[in-house]
N, C-alpha and C positions, 0 to 999 in steps of 0.2 A: 823771493823767486821760487824757492822750494815750495813754500805755502801755496803760491799761485799754481804751480804744476800739480800739486796734490788736489787742489780744488778743481782744476780743469779735468784731472783724471776721474775724480768723483762724479763730476757732471757727465763725463763720457759714459761712465759705468751706469749711471742712472738712466741716461738716454738709451743705452743698449738694453737695459732691463725693460724700458717702456716699449721698445721695438719688439723685443721678444714676447712681451705680453700680448701685443697686437697680432702675433702669429697664431693665436688661438681665438676662435669665435667667442664673442662675449654674450652670454645669455641675457644680460641686462640691456643690450642694444636691440631695438626693434628689427633692424635689417639683418643682424646676425641671428636673431630668433627665427626669422623666416628661413634662413639657410639651415639652421639646426632642425627645424620642423620638417623642412623639405628633405633633408638627409635621412631623417627617421622614416618619413612616409614613402619616399621613392629615391630620387637622385637629383643632384645639382645639374646633371647633364640633361639638356632639353630632350623631352620625349623618350628618354631611356626607360624601357619596361622594367618594372620591379614586381616581385611576387611575394606575398605573404601566404604561409601555409600553416594550418593548425589542426589539431584533432583532440577529441575528448569524449565526454559522455553526456547523455540527456536523461533526466529523471522526472517523474511526476511528483506532485505535492497535492494531496487531498486531505481534508479534515477527517480525522478518525481512522486513517490507515497509514501503514508504513509506505515510505517513498519507494517507487518502483523504478528500476533501471529500464528505460524504454528503448534507447538506441545508443550505439556508438555514433559519433558524428565526425566528419572530416570536411574541412573547408579550404578554400583558396580565394585569393583576390589578386588580380593582375591589374597594375596601374602604371601611370606615367604622369610626370609633372612638367609644366611649362610656365614661363614667365607671363605675368599679366599685370595690368595696371588699371586702377580705378581713379576717376577724377577726384573723388573725395577721400578715399581710403588709402591712396598711394600705391606703392609697389606691392606686388604679391605674387602668388603662384596659384595655378589652377591644377587640381588633381582630377584625372578621369580614370574610372576603374569599372570593372565588372567582377562579380563574385559568385561562387558556387558553395553550397553546403549540402553534403550527402548524408542521408540517414541510413545507418547500417545495422545489421543484426547484432544484438549485444553479445551473442555467443560466438557466432561464426565470423563476424565482421564483414559479411557479404553485403554489398549494396542492395537495399531492399527495393522490390517492385510492388509488393503488397504487404499489408500489416494486419495482424489479427488484434482488433481492439478488445482488451480484456474487460472493459466495462460495458460495452454494448453487445459483444459477441459477433460483431460484423467484421468481415474482411474488407478492407478499403485499399484503394490504390494510393501509393505513396507519390507525392510530388516534391521532388527535391528543390532546394532554393537555387534559382538562376536569375540573379538580379543584374540587370543591364539597362542603364548605367547606375553607378553609385559614385557621384562626383561631389566635390566641394572646392571652395576657394579660401585662401587666407591672405590677409593684407597687413601692412605695417600698422594700420589703425584697426583696432578691434571693436568689440561691443562697447557701446556707450561713448564712442569717440576717444577712448583711451589708447595709448600706444600699445601695440602687441608686446607681451612680455612672456618670458619662459615660465611655464606652469609646472615644470618638473623640479627635480632636485639633483644637484651635483654633490656626490658623496666625497668624503675625504680619502677614500680608498681607490680612487680612479674609476668609479662607477657612476652611472646616472640612472634615474628612473623617472617615469612620467605616467600619470594616470588620467583617464578620461571617462567620465560618467555621463550617460545620455538617458535621462528619464523620458520615455515616450508616452504621449497622450494625445491622440488625434482621432478624427472621425474614421471609423472602420470602413474600408472600401466595400465590404460586404454588407454593411448596415444600411438602414434607410435614412430618411430625412429628419427623424425625430429621435436621435440617439440620446440627447440630453434628457428626454422625457422617459424613454423606455430602456435605456442602457445600450451597450454595444460599442461604446467608445474603445478604441484599441489602446491597451495599457501594457507597457513592457519597459524594461530597463536593460541597456547595453553597458557593460563594464569592461574597460580596456586597461591593461597594465603593460607598459613598454619598459624594457631594461637594456642596458648596454654598457660599454666602456667609453670613458671620455677621450681616450687617446685618438680614436677615429671620429667621434662625434664632433669634437671641437677643432679638428684639424681642417683649416680652410682649403687645403690642397687635395683632400680626399672627397670625392663626389657623393659618397654614400656611407652610411653607418651600418654596422652589424647590429641587429636588433632581435631580442627575444620578446615574444608577446604572449600575454594571457588574455583570453576573452571569455566572458560569461554573459549569459542572457537569461532574464526572468521574463516570462511572457504568458499570454493566454494560450490555451490549447491551439495546436496547429489546425488550420481549417480542414485539411484533408483527413484529420482524425475523426471528424464528424461526431463531436462530443455533445452536440445538441443542448448547449447551455449548462452542462454539468459543472458543478463547483470544482475549482482546482486550477493549477498552473503547471507549466513545464519549465524546467530550468536546465541550462547547459553550462558545463565547465570545461574549458579547453586551454591548451597551451600550444605554442608553435614558434615560428621564427621567420625572419625575412630571408629568402633563399638567394643564392648567388646566380641561379639560372633556372629556366623552365625544367631542365633535365633533373633537378633535384626534387621535383614533385614525386609523390609516391606513384608506383606503377598503377595502382587503382585509379588515382585521379587522372593520370595521363591517358589511361584507357577510356575513362568516362568522357574526357574532353574530346578525344579523337572520334569517339563513336556518337556522342549525343550533343556536345557543346563546342563545335569547332571554332566558333568566334572567340572563345575564351582562351585561346592560345596567344592572344594579343590584347592590349588595352584598347578602349575606344579611341577614336581619332581626336587629335588636339582640337580644342574649341567645341567639343560636344556640348550642345545646349539642350539636350533632351531632359525631360523631367525624371528625377530619380525614381528607380523602381524599388518596391518593397516586396517581401514574400507574400503578403496578403493581396496586394495589387496584382502580382504575377499570377497567383491562384485564380483571381477573378477573371483576368484576361484569357487564361487558358480555358476556363470553363465557358467563357463567352465566345471563344473561337478566334479572338483577335491575335493570339499568340499560339503558334503550333507547339504542343508539348514534345519533349524529347521522346524518341522511340523507346519502348521498353526493351529490356535485355532479351536478346534472341529474336526480336521482330525483324 
């Protein structure tokens, strides 16, 4: 009798342990992975705006000379997530967003309107990044038909990290039809690092996770620099975080949005199916006149 009671008690304890384990999202489960990624990227609440903000520096790299600090940079991305489903890939979520990157004076930190190119001697107009939209989708089934899995790491100290690397190689929007023959293919790499704590990330009752982000970019010269094919690259190194509200943006960014980019106070509409914008495509459309550039300071 006593043995039976002890066995029943042990079974109850084991059952309770299993139930408690289910109170945390499981990174090994594709559906839980979707929730984890959605909590990092935005929120489990349908269409709730989320904002990432970051700042850092931009340097040049040319053979035979010391790297130059060209700019301070400051960026933001406002986004929202919603449920979606694909007949073949299963359940998922769609993220819609738009983003800004400001180029700033490396000494005064003022937002630039013009820039003195030290290699050409020319004063050029600065065109800040205003990409609208920047969207993506994620599903239970990923590339190659494999179940989506957690690509990050859960640490033993209650922390997590996740990295994402995007080598970019595609026809340059400013190039011609023979880029393979004469060069001009756009070449860059985007590097993201995300960090946080597991207590909010894996809690299924919390809709969002607190996230610290690092972003770096290695790329060709910016088109408005007018480098005319000169050898070299520009690289950026930044860090930031996911904000609790729009009010946490810097005064500089809020002023720029209010004055020049009012649409960036909110994410794109749910179901936005426009083609993603890149900084080079944005430059092309501004020059062609199909996109109106933001007014310069004081205009």
